[in-house]
N, C-alpha and C positions, 0 to 999 in steps of 0.2 A: 613312231612319231608321225603325225600327219603333216601334209605339205603346208597347211596354213598355220601350224604351230611354230612360232619363231623362238621358242625357249631353247636356251643353251644349257641350263642347269635344272636338275630336278629339285623339287621342294623337299625339305627334311620331313620325315614321317613323324618325328616327335621333336618339339622345340621350335626354334626360330631360325630362319635363314635358309641357305641353299645346301643342297646335297652335292653329289658328284655330278660332273658334266654328263650331258646326254647327247651332245652334238660335237662335231669336230671343232667348232668355233670355241666352245667352252673349254675343251682340252687345250687348245692353242693359247687361250687367255690364261689358263692356269699354269701352263708351262712357261709362258713369258713372265708371269708373276714370280714363279720359283726362280727363274734365271735372274730377274732383277733383284730379288732378295739375296741370292748368292753373291752377286756382284757387290751389293751394298755391304754384306758381311765382310767380303774381302777388302773393300775400301776401309771399313772400320778397323780391321786387323792391322793395317799399315801404321796406325798411330800418328799419321801425318796431320798437321794442323789444317790442311786444305781437304784431304781425302776423308777424314772422319765426318765433318759436317756434310760433305757431299754424299757420303754413304747414308747418313741419317735422313737427309732430304729425299734421296732416291728411294729409301725404304718406305718412308711415310707417303710419298706421292704414289708409288706403285701400289701400296696397300689400299689407299683411298680409291684409286682408279679401279682396282680389282673388285673391291666391295661395291662400288657404284654400278659396274658392269654386271656383276653377279645379281645384284638386287633387281636391276632392270630386266634381266634375261632369265629369271627363274620362273618356271611354270607355276602359276597360281600365286606368285608374289611372295613376299616375306610376311608372314604372320605367325602367331603362336599356334602351334598344333599340339594339343595335349594328348597324353596317352589315352587310348580308348580302353574303357573298362573291359575286363575279361568276361 
């Protein structure tokens, strides 16, 4: 990765979206997202009338934030990449 390349995620080879992280920042964002999703799941499991909606909001907000960051920091951007013919 060059010094001027500020990408955190690689582009998918086939399809739309991001691939795996290629920088430590991408790995950190992904681990924070996984942690937030785990906490949201634990909140959901309590069944409490306050914690369940909190878990849903946490999950939706962290998913939206992760997708926005991944889209902004993917090398080459998000676009459809078809399979190359053999």
